[in-house]
C-alpha positions, 0 to 999 in steps of 0.5 A: 783710547782716541775712539773712545773720547771721540765717541764720547764727545759725540754723544755729548754733542747729540745730548745738547743738539735737543736744547738747541732745536727746542721751539723758542718761548714767548717772551716779554714782547709777544706777552705784552702784545697778546694782553693789549690784543685782548683787551683792545681788539678780541673783545668785539671779534668774541661778540661777533661770534656769539652774535653769529651763533645766536647764543653765548657759545664759550670760546676758549682761545689758547693764546700761548699758541696763538703766539709765534715768536717774534712777530709781537709787532704784527698782533694789532694788525686785523690779518694777523688773528683777525682776518685769518681765524676769528671773522672768518669763524663768525662768517662760517656761524652767520652762514649756519645760523641764516636759517631757524633749522641752523640755528636750533641746531647748532645750539642744541650740539655747539657746546664750545669753541677751541682755538689753537695753532699747532705747527705739526698738525695745521694743515696750510691751505687745507682749513677743512682739516684744521677744524674738528667737531667732536662732543660738542667742540668745535676746535680750529687749528689755523695758523695765524696771518697766513694765506690772509686772502682765503676768507672764503674758503676758512667760512667753507670750511667752517661750513662744511664741518658744522653741517657735517657733525650737525 
């Protein structure tokens, strides 16, 4: 009788564990901070990306995926999103479009850019593995605010992935 009760209690405990392990949701502080960032800082970064591309390429940002619970106070820091995602992306596009051949190829092939962060599939400092260029969509899956000094490796990854796909 005791072993059945023990087994039942253990099963009930295991049913509750996934709820405790669930990913934390984005709170009010993060939503406010991301709204301020989108209003105050992001428009200039989006403009830089589009100018580097040489045309108004649509940039879709999955803000809910880029926000990391507990980091709201850092969002306004240029190093959080700008230096680790948007600026290297713009610099990589600028490198591709440095001549007419690159501008024509990019304009013909690039339909949109998607920026997101998926912790399960983002590849640390192997930035090329965090990029995909398929069906005209450049998918950027990089962790914000990580390895801030790795600007050039990020730019090189953008160039490498785009050159291969153009």
